[in-house]
LOFIMI-66107 format. One record per residue (C-alpha): residue number from 1; chain; x, y, z. Coordinates in nm, 2 decimals. Last residue first. Example, Ala and Ser with C-alpha at 12.3 -4.5 7.8 and 13.67 -1.06 7.14 Angstrom:
BEGIN
[atom 2,'A',[1.37,-0.11,0.71]],
[atom 1,'A',[1.23,-0.45,0.78]],
end
This chain:
BEGIN
[atom 384,'A',[-3.54,0.11,-2.08]],
[atom 383,'A',[-3.44,0.33,-1.80]],
[atom 382,'A',[-3.17,0.22,-1.54]],
[atom 381,'A',[-3.19,0.37,-1.20]],
[atom 380,'A',[-2.93,0.30,-0.94]],
[atom 379,'A',[-2.92,0.34,-0.56]],
[atom 378,'A',[-2.63,0.24,-0.34]],
[atom 377,'A',[-2.66,0.30,0.04]],
[atom 376,'A',[-2.40,0.26,0.32]],
[atom 375,'A',[-2.49,0.26,0.69]],
[atom 374,'A',[-2.68,0.52,0.86]],
[atom 373,'A',[-3.06,0.58,0.86]],
[atom 372,'A',[-3.07,0.83,0.57]],
[atom 371,'A',[-2.80,0.62,0.40]],
[atom 370,'A',[-2.43,0.74,0.37]],
[atom 369,'A',[-2.31,0.73,0.01]],
[atom 368,'A',[-2.37,0.59,-0.34]],
[atom 367,'A',[-2.54,0.74,-0.65]],
[atom 366,'A',[-2.60,0.55,-0.98]],
[atom 365,'A',[-2.75,0.70,-1.31]],
[atom 364,'A',[-2.91,0.56,-1.61]],
[atom 363,'A',[-2.86,0.61,-1.99]],
[atom 362,'A',[-2.74,0.25,-2.05]],
[atom 361,'A',[-2.37,0.34,-2.05]],
[atom 360,'A',[-2.43,0.56,-1.74]],
[atom 359,'A',[-2.55,0.26,-1.53]],
[atom 358,'A',[-2.23,0.06,-1.61]],
[atom 357,'A',[-2.02,0.36,-1.57]],
[atom 356,'A',[-2.16,0.42,-1.23]],
[atom 355,'A',[-2.10,0.07,-1.13]],
[atom 354,'A',[-1.74,0.06,-1.26]],
[atom 353,'A',[-1.66,0.40,-1.07]],
[atom 352,'A',[-1.81,0.25,-0.75]],
[atom 351,'A',[-1.59,-0.06,-0.78]],
[atom 350,'A',[-1.27,0.13,-0.89]],
[atom 349,'A',[-1.30,0.38,-0.61]],
[atom 348,'A',[-1.54,0.67,-0.60]],
[atom 347,'A',[-1.45,0.88,-0.30]],
[atom 346,'A',[-1.71,0.91,-0.03]],
[atom 345,'A',[-1.68,1.21,0.19]],
[atom 344,'A',[-1.63,1.10,0.55]],
[atom 343,'A',[-1.62,0.78,0.77]],
[atom 342,'A',[-1.83,0.58,0.53]],
[atom 341,'A',[-2.11,0.37,0.69]],
[atom 340,'A',[-2.09,0.19,1.02]],
[atom 339,'A',[-2.29,-0.10,0.89]],
[atom 338,'A',[-2.67,-0.11,0.86]],
[atom 337,'A',[-2.67,-0.20,0.47]],
[atom 336,'A',[-2.85,-0.07,0.17]],
[atom 335,'A',[-2.84,-0.19,-0.19]],
[atom 334,'A',[-3.11,-0.04,-0.42]],
[atom 333,'A',[-3.17,-0.12,-0.79]],
[atom 332,'A',[-3.45,0.04,-0.99]],
[atom 331,'A',[-3.53,-0.07,-1.35]],
[atom 330,'A',[-3.71,0.19,-1.57]],
[atom 329,'A',[-4.01,0.26,-1.78]],
[atom 328,'A',[-4.30,0.10,-1.61]],
[atom 327,'A',[-4.11,0.02,-1.28]],
[atom 326,'A',[-3.95,-0.32,-1.20]],
[atom 325,'A',[-3.78,-0.26,-0.86]],
[atom 324,'A',[-3.51,-0.47,-0.74]],
[atom 323,'A',[-3.43,-0.42,-0.37]],
[atom 322,'A',[-3.13,-0.57,-0.18]],
[atom 321,'A',[-3.13,-0.52,0.20]],
[atom 320,'A',[-2.80,-0.60,0.38]],
[atom 319,'A',[-2.73,-0.67,0.74]],
[atom 318,'A',[-2.38,-0.59,0.84]],
[atom 317,'A',[-2.14,-0.88,0.94]],
[atom 316,'A',[-1.85,-0.75,0.75]],
[atom 315,'A',[-1.88,-0.36,0.68]],
[atom 314,'A',[-1.60,-0.26,0.45]],
[atom 313,'A',[-1.50,-0.56,0.25]],
[atom 312,'A',[-1.80,-0.78,0.28]],
[atom 311,'A',[-2.03,-0.48,0.22]],
[atom 310,'A',[-1.82,-0.37,-0.07]],
[atom 309,'A',[-1.86,-0.72,-0.23]],
[atom 308,'A',[-2.24,-0.71,-0.17]],
[atom 307,'A',[-2.25,-0.37,-0.37]],
[atom 306,'A',[-2.02,-0.51,-0.64]],
[atom 305,'A',[-2.26,-0.81,-0.70]],
[atom 304,'A',[-2.58,-0.59,-0.68]],
[atom 303,'A',[-2.42,-0.37,-0.95]],
[atom 302,'A',[-2.30,-0.66,-1.15]],
[atom 301,'A',[-2.65,-0.81,-1.16]],
[atom 300,'A',[-2.80,-0.47,-1.27]],
[atom 299,'A',[-2.55,-0.44,-1.55]],
[atom 298,'A',[-2.60,-0.80,-1.66]],
[atom 297,'A',[-2.98,-0.78,-1.68]],
[atom 296,'A',[-2.96,-0.43,-1.86]],
[atom 295,'A',[-2.70,-0.56,-2.11]],
[atom 294,'A',[-2.89,-0.88,-2.19]],
[atom 293,'A',[-3.22,-0.71,-2.27]],
[atom 292,'A',[-3.49,-0.73,-2.01]],
[atom 291,'A',[-3.73,-0.99,-1.92]],
[atom 290,'A',[-3.97,-0.82,-1.69]],
[atom 289,'A',[-4.06,-0.95,-1.33]],
[atom 288,'A',[-4.37,-0.78,-1.19]],
[atom 287,'A',[-4.33,-0.51,-0.94]],
[atom 286,'A',[-4.10,-0.49,-0.64]],
[atom 285,'A',[-3.86,-0.77,-0.55]],
[atom 284,'A',[-3.70,-0.78,-0.21]],
[atom 283,'A',[-3.39,-0.97,-0.13]],
[atom 282,'A',[-3.26,-0.99,0.22]],
[atom 281,'A',[-2.89,-1.03,0.31]],
[atom 280,'A',[-2.70,-1.14,0.62]],
[atom 279,'A',[-2.33,-1.23,0.55]],
[atom 278,'A',[-2.15,-1.53,0.71]],
[atom 277,'A',[-1.96,-1.66,0.41]],
[atom 276,'A',[-2.23,-1.88,0.29]],
[atom 275,'A',[-2.48,-1.59,0.31]],
[atom 274,'A',[-2.30,-1.40,0.03]],
[atom 273,'A',[-2.28,-1.71,-0.19]],
[atom 272,'A',[-2.66,-1.76,-0.13]],
[atom 271,'A',[-2.72,-1.41,-0.23]],
[atom 270,'A',[-2.53,-1.46,-0.56]],
[atom 269,'A',[-2.73,-1.78,-0.62]],
[atom 268,'A',[-3.07,-1.62,-0.56]],
[atom 267,'A',[-2.95,-1.33,-0.79]],
[atom 266,'A',[-2.91,-1.56,-1.09]],
[atom 265,'A',[-3.26,-1.47,-1.23]],
[atom 264,'A',[-3.13,-1.11,-1.25]],
[atom 263,'A',[-2.89,-1.23,-1.52]],
[atom 262,'A',[-2.55,-1.39,-1.54]],
[atom 261,'A',[-2.36,-1.40,-1.86]],
[atom 260,'A',[-2.33,-1.73,-2.03]],
[atom 259,'A',[-1.98,-1.89,-2.03]],
[atom 258,'A',[-1.77,-1.86,-2.36]],
[atom 257,'A',[-1.64,-2.13,-2.58]],
[atom 256,'A',[-1.28,-2.24,-2.61]],
[atom 255,'A',[-0.98,-2.15,-2.42]],
[atom 254,'A',[-1.17,-2.11,-2.09]],
[atom 253,'A',[-0.94,-2.29,-1.83]],
[atom 252,'A',[-0.64,-2.09,-1.96]],
[atom 251,'A',[-0.81,-1.77,-1.85]],
[atom 250,'A',[-0.65,-1.48,-2.06]],
[atom 249,'A',[-0.93,-1.40,-2.30]],
[atom 248,'A',[-0.88,-1.07,-2.46]],
[atom 247,'A',[-0.67,-1.20,-2.75]],
[atom 246,'A',[-0.91,-1.48,-2.82]],
[atom 245,'A',[-1.20,-1.26,-2.80]],
[atom 244,'A',[-1.04,-1.03,-3.05]],
[atom 243,'A',[-0.99,-1.33,-3.30]],
[atom 242,'A',[-1.35,-1.43,-3.25]],
[atom 241,'A',[-1.45,-1.07,-3.33]],
[atom 240,'A',[-1.25,-1.06,-3.64]],
[atom 239,'A',[-1.41,-1.38,-3.76]],
[atom 238,'A',[-1.76,-1.24,-3.68]],
[atom 237,'A',[-1.67,-0.92,-3.85]],
[atom 236,'A',[-1.58,-1.12,-4.16]],
[atom 235,'A',[-1.91,-1.31,-4.13]],
[atom 234,'A',[-2.10,-0.97,-4.12]],
[atom 233,'A',[-1.91,-0.84,-4.42]],
[atom 232,'A',[-1.99,-1.15,-4.61]],
[atom 231,'A',[-2.36,-1.13,-4.53]],
[atom 230,'A',[-2.36,-0.76,-4.62]],
[atom 229,'A',[-2.19,-0.84,-4.94]],
[atom 228,'A',[-2.44,-1.11,-5.02]],
[atom 227,'A',[-2.71,-0.87,-4.95]],
[atom 226,'A',[-2.56,-0.62,-5.19]],
[atom 225,'A',[-2.52,-0.89,-5.47]],
[atom 224,'A',[-2.90,-0.98,-5.43]],
[atom 223,'A',[-2.98,-0.60,-5.47]],
[atom 222,'A',[-2.77,-0.58,-5.78]],
[atom 221,'A',[-2.92,-0.90,-5.93]],
[atom 220,'A',[-3.26,-0.76,-5.87]],
[atom 219,'A',[-3.47,-0.92,-5.61]],
[atom 218,'A',[-3.82,-1.02,-5.72]],
[atom 217,'A',[-3.90,-1.25,-5.43]],
[atom 216,'A',[-3.72,-1.22,-5.09]],
[atom 215,'A',[-3.67,-1.56,-4.94]],
[atom 214,'A',[-3.35,-1.66,-5.12]],
[atom 213,'A',[-3.14,-1.34,-5.11]],
[atom 212,'A',[-3.29,-1.25,-4.78]],
[atom 211,'A',[-3.15,-1.57,-4.63]],
[atom 210,'A',[-2.79,-1.44,-4.64]],
[atom 209,'A',[-2.88,-1.10,-4.51]],
[atom 208,'A',[-3.09,-1.24,-4.23]],
[atom 207,'A',[-2.81,-1.49,-4.13]],
[atom 206,'A',[-2.54,-1.24,-4.14]],
[atom 205,'A',[-2.74,-0.98,-3.95]],
[atom 204,'A',[-2.84,-1.24,-3.69]],
[atom 203,'A',[-2.46,-1.33,-3.64]],
[atom 202,'A',[-2.38,-0.97,-3.58]],
[atom 201,'A',[-2.64,-0.93,-3.32]],
[atom 200,'A',[-2.53,-1.24,-3.14]],
[atom 199,'A',[-2.17,-1.15,-3.16]],
[atom 198,'A',[-2.23,-0.81,-3.01]],
[atom 197,'A',[-2.40,-0.86,-2.68]],
[atom 196,'A',[-2.31,-1.21,-2.56]],
[atom 195,'A',[-1.97,-1.24,-2.72]],
[atom 194,'A',[-1.87,-0.89,-2.64]],
[atom 193,'A',[-1.99,-0.94,-2.28]],
[atom 192,'A',[-1.78,-1.25,-2.25]],
[atom 191,'A',[-1.47,-1.09,-2.39]],
[atom 190,'A',[-1.51,-0.78,-2.18]],
[atom 189,'A',[-1.55,-1.00,-1.87]],
[atom 188,'A',[-1.23,-1.18,-1.96]],
[atom 187,'A',[-1.05,-0.86,-2.01]],
[atom 186,'A',[-1.18,-0.73,-1.67]],
[atom 185,'A',[-1.07,-1.05,-1.50]],
[atom 184,'A',[-0.73,-1.02,-1.65]],
[atom 183,'A',[-0.70,-0.65,-1.55]],
[atom 182,'A',[-0.82,-0.74,-1.19]],
[atom 181,'A',[-0.55,-1.02,-1.18]],
[atom 180,'A',[-0.29,-0.77,-1.29]],
[atom 179,'A',[-0.40,-0.52,-1.04]],
[atom 178,'A',[-0.41,-0.77,-0.76]],
[atom 177,'A',[-0.06,-0.87,-0.85]],
[atom 176,'A',[0.06,-0.51,-0.85]],
[atom 175,'A',[-0.10,-0.45,-0.52]],
[atom 174,'A',[0.06,-0.76,-0.37]],
[atom 173,'A',[0.40,-0.65,-0.50]],
[atom 172,'A',[0.35,-0.30,-0.36]],
[atom 171,'A',[0.24,-0.46,-0.03]],
[atom 170,'A',[0.54,-0.67,-0.02]],
[atom 169,'A',[0.76,-0.37,-0.09]],
[atom 168,'A',[0.59,-0.17,0.18]],
[atom 167,'A',[0.64,-0.46,0.42]],
[atom 166,'A',[1.01,-0.50,0.32]],
[atom 165,'A',[1.06,-0.13,0.38]],
[atom 164,'A',[0.89,-0.14,0.72]],
[atom 163,'A',[1.10,-0.44,0.82]],
[atom 162,'A',[1.42,-0.26,0.71]],
[atom 161,'A',[1.30,0.04,0.92]],
[atom 160,'A',[1.25,-0.17,1.22]],
[atom 159,'A',[1.58,-0.35,1.18]],
[atom 158,'A',[1.76,-0.02,1.15]],
[atom 157,'A',[1.59,0.12,1.46]],
[atom 156,'A',[1.68,-0.18,1.65]],
[atom 155,'A',[2.05,-0.16,1.53]],
[atom 154,'A',[2.07,0.20,1.65]],
[atom 153,'A',[1.91,0.10,2.00]],
[atom 152,'A',[2.14,-0.19,2.03]],
[atom 151,'A',[2.45,0.01,1.96]],
[atom 150,'A',[2.35,0.28,2.22]],
[atom 149,'A',[2.25,0.02,2.48]],
[atom 148,'A',[2.57,-0.18,2.44]],
[atom 147,'A',[2.79,0.13,2.45]],
[atom 146,'A',[2.61,0.25,2.77]],
[atom 145,'A',[2.65,-0.10,2.93]],
[atom 144,'A',[3.01,-0.11,2.84]],
[atom 143,'A',[3.07,0.24,2.98]],
[atom 142,'A',[2.91,0.14,3.31]],
[atom 141,'A',[3.12,-0.17,3.34]],
[atom 140,'A',[3.43,0.04,3.28]],
[atom 139,'A',[3.33,0.28,3.55]],
[atom 138,'A',[3.28,-0.01,3.79]],
[atom 137,'A',[3.63,-0.13,3.69]],
[atom 136,'A',[3.76,0.22,3.77]],
[atom 135,'A',[3.59,0.24,4.10]],
[atom 134,'A',[3.72,-0.10,4.21]],
[atom 133,'A',[4.08,-0.02,4.10]],
[atom 132,'A',[4.07,0.33,4.27]],
[atom 131,'A',[4.26,0.28,4.60]],
[atom 130,'A',[4.48,-0.02,4.54]],
[atom 129,'A',[4.56,0.09,4.19]],
[atom 128,'A',[4.68,0.44,4.29]],
[atom 127,'A',[4.71,0.62,3.94]],
[atom 126,'A',[4.91,0.54,3.63]],
[atom 125,'A',[4.85,0.17,3.61]],
[atom 124,'A',[4.47,0.20,3.71]],
[atom 123,'A',[4.42,0.47,3.45]],
[atom 122,'A',[4.59,0.27,3.18]],
[atom 121,'A',[4.37,-0.04,3.28]],
[atom 120,'A',[4.06,0.20,3.25]],
[atom 119,'A',[4.17,0.30,2.89]],
[atom 118,'A',[4.22,-0.06,2.80]],
[atom 117,'A',[3.88,-0.15,2.94]],
[atom 116,'A',[3.73,0.13,2.73]],
[atom 115,'A',[3.89,-0.02,2.42]],
[atom 114,'A',[3.77,-0.37,2.50]],
[atom 113,'A',[3.42,-0.26,2.56]],
[atom 112,'A',[3.41,-0.06,2.24]],
[atom 111,'A',[3.55,-0.34,2.04]],
[atom 110,'A',[3.31,-0.60,2.19]],
[atom 109,'A',[3.00,-0.37,2.14]],
[atom 108,'A',[3.09,-0.30,1.78]],
[atom 107,'A',[3.19,-0.65,1.71]],
[atom 106,'A',[2.85,-0.78,1.85]],
[atom 105,'A',[2.68,-0.51,1.65]],
[atom 104,'A',[2.82,-0.65,1.32]],
[atom 103,'A',[2.99,-0.39,1.11]],
[atom 102,'A',[2.89,-0.04,0.98]],
[atom 101,'A',[2.54,-0.15,1.04]],
[atom 100,'A',[2.40,0.20,0.97]],
[atom 99,'A',[2.21,0.23,1.30]],
[atom 98,'A',[2.48,0.04,1.49]],
[atom 97,'A',[2.76,0.27,1.39]],
[atom 96,'A',[2.52,0.57,1.43]],
[atom 95,'A',[2.42,0.47,1.79]],
[atom 94,'A',[2.79,0.43,1.88]],
[atom 93,'A',[2.85,0.78,1.75]],
[atom 92,'A',[2.56,0.91,1.95]],
[atom 91,'A',[2.70,0.75,2.26]],
[atom 90,'A',[3.05,0.91,2.19]],
[atom 89,'A',[2.90,1.25,2.11]],
[atom 88,'A',[2.71,1.25,2.45]],
[atom 87,'A',[3.01,1.14,2.64]],
[atom 86,'A',[3.23,1.40,2.48]],
[atom 85,'A',[2.99,1.67,2.52]],
[atom 84,'A',[2.95,1.58,2.90]],
[atom 83,'A',[3.32,1.59,2.95]],
[atom 82,'A',[3.48,1.25,3.06]],
[atom 81,'A',[3.69,1.18,3.36]],
[atom 80,'A',[4.05,1.15,3.48]],
[atom 79,'A',[4.22,1.28,3.18]],
[atom 78,'A',[4.43,1.17,2.88]],
[atom 77,'A',[4.27,0.84,2.85]],
[atom 76,'A',[3.92,0.99,2.85]],
[atom 75,'A',[4.02,1.24,2.58]],
[atom 74,'A',[4.15,0.96,2.37]],
[atom 73,'A',[3.85,0.74,2.43]],
[atom 72,'A',[3.63,1.03,2.31]],
[atom 71,'A',[3.84,1.09,2.00]],
[atom 70,'A',[3.82,0.71,1.91]],
[atom 69,'A',[3.44,0.72,1.94]],
[atom 68,'A',[3.43,1.03,1.73]],
[atom 67,'A',[3.65,0.89,1.46]],
[atom 66,'A',[3.43,0.58,1.45]],
[atom 65,'A',[3.14,0.80,1.36]],
[atom 64,'A',[3.33,0.85,1.03]],
[atom 63,'A',[3.20,0.50,0.93]],
[atom 62,'A',[2.86,0.65,0.87]],
[atom 61,'A',[2.98,0.87,0.59]],
[atom 60,'A',[2.68,1.07,0.45]],
[atom 59,'A',[2.48,1.03,0.78]],
[atom 58,'A',[2.77,1.06,1.02]],
[atom 57,'A',[2.93,1.37,0.85]],
[atom 56,'A',[2.83,1.62,1.12]],
[atom 55,'A',[2.93,1.36,1.39]],
[atom 54,'A',[3.29,1.44,1.35]],
[atom 53,'A',[3.24,1.79,1.51]],
[atom 52,'A',[3.16,1.64,1.85]],
[atom 51,'A',[3.45,1.39,1.87]],
[atom 50,'A',[3.69,1.65,1.72]],
[atom 49,'A',[3.60,1.91,1.98]],
[atom 48,'A',[3.65,1.67,2.26]],
[atom 47,'A',[3.98,1.54,2.12]],
[atom 46,'A',[4.11,1.88,2.07]],
[atom 45,'A',[4.02,1.99,2.43]],
[atom 44,'A',[4.17,1.67,2.57]],
[atom 43,'A',[4.50,1.72,2.38]],
[atom 42,'A',[4.52,2.07,2.49]],
[atom 41,'A',[4.58,1.95,2.84]],
[atom 40,'A',[4.39,1.91,3.17]],
[atom 39,'A',[4.09,2.10,3.28]],
[atom 38,'A',[3.89,2.42,3.17]],
[atom 37,'A',[3.54,2.41,3.30]],
[atom 36,'A',[3.36,2.71,3.15]],
[atom 35,'A',[3.59,2.73,2.84]],
[atom 34,'A',[3.58,2.35,2.77]],
[atom 33,'A',[3.21,2.34,2.83]],
[atom 32,'A',[3.15,2.63,2.59]],
[atom 31,'A',[3.35,2.46,2.32]],
[atom 30,'A',[3.18,2.13,2.39]],
[atom 29,'A',[2.84,2.29,2.36]],
[atom 28,'A',[2.93,2.45,2.02]],
[atom 27,'A',[3.06,2.12,1.89]],
[atom 26,'A',[2.74,1.93,2.01]],
[atom 25,'A',[2.53,2.20,1.83]],
[atom 24,'A',[2.73,2.18,1.52]],
[atom 23,'A',[2.71,1.80,1.51]],
[atom 22,'A',[2.33,1.82,1.58]],
[atom 21,'A',[2.27,2.08,1.30]],
[atom 20,'A',[2.50,1.90,1.05]],
[atom 19,'A',[2.33,1.57,1.12]],
[atom 18,'A',[1.98,1.72,1.08]],
[atom 17,'A',[2.05,1.93,0.75]],
[atom 16,'A',[2.00,1.63,0.52]],
[atom 15,'A',[1.63,1.60,0.63]],
[atom 14,'A',[1.50,1.28,0.80]],
[atom 13,'A',[1.54,1.44,1.15]],
[atom 12,'A',[1.34,1.75,1.02]],
[atom 11,'A',[1.06,1.54,0.87]],
[atom 10,'A',[1.02,1.34,1.20]],
[atom 9,'A',[1.01,1.67,1.39]],
[atom 8,'A',[0.75,1.82,1.15]],
[atom 7,'A',[0.54,1.51,1.18]],
[atom 6,'A',[0.56,1.50,1.57]],
[atom 5,'A',[0.45,1.87,1.56]],
[atom 4,'A',[0.16,1.78,1.33]],
[atom 3,'A',[0.05,1.50,1.56]],
[atom 2,'A',[0.05,1.71,1.87]],
[atom 1,'A',[0.29,1.64,2.15]],
end
């Protein structure tokens, strides 16, 4: 059976029309069987039809399946044997009762077994006990086993679906927790980068404006006042920036101060961390080391960091080559591994989107996808 056909069948079984379709089909089959093989009284015919028709409501009202079981036992008590439609509807009803946990499965099996035994005792009392007792007891045993199988199957399906729902709920909780942690980490990263990139420049403006009023000869009172206003505005901006950093920072271990941002000089530590968890990585530096502005150093470092993280996540054990190329007008970053590579079209997740945004903010570009020799390849060029 093809996958698409299985999916269509599962969708149909889950649809509201399924119980009505199966109930109607069993009722129609019961009518045909009663006409083709007429036996016994009108009580049997009504019981067989009722047992089949009652199953149409089994999903909306699971307890109604007990009506089908009772009708089957009534038809069996009124006759010498069971119609096929009655037996099928009775087993389906037992499955429904176990599937929806109308009551404990042990009570369902025990009650069904006791009622079927009562019907067989009635048969033995009404017929020739010495001749048919063993056969009727064997028949009761078969009915008990069938009820046990139907109820157990329904309860097993219910337990499996509950486990799946719990697994989905647990995954949703884990995903929500990871998103919260990622948001907190991003907020902390924004706070650190604001401190490194913005606060330094604003503090320089404040100091230069303040000192200009004393070091620049021949300033008019109006110019000196303007410099003082610039310095005051810069100090106010610094105070507002500190307040913003306090709001963004969520790590209780870093309530005061800010940690320095990593640069390309910290790649050795980053690679050592990757190797410490079993990864194989080779660092290649092309060109002469150039001291770049903080944003360029940090962006290149983060691109390499995210590239190694993706290798550990999607291609554990793969050999990675990290290349940093210092060109006359740009910085080139290349991360290539020899893993299995993407199975199809690469869709930008949060990690790839973040790397592309970092490169784009500095006027560069980043591409990611299958390498020419297989594996996964990330290439970035950041001009300066």
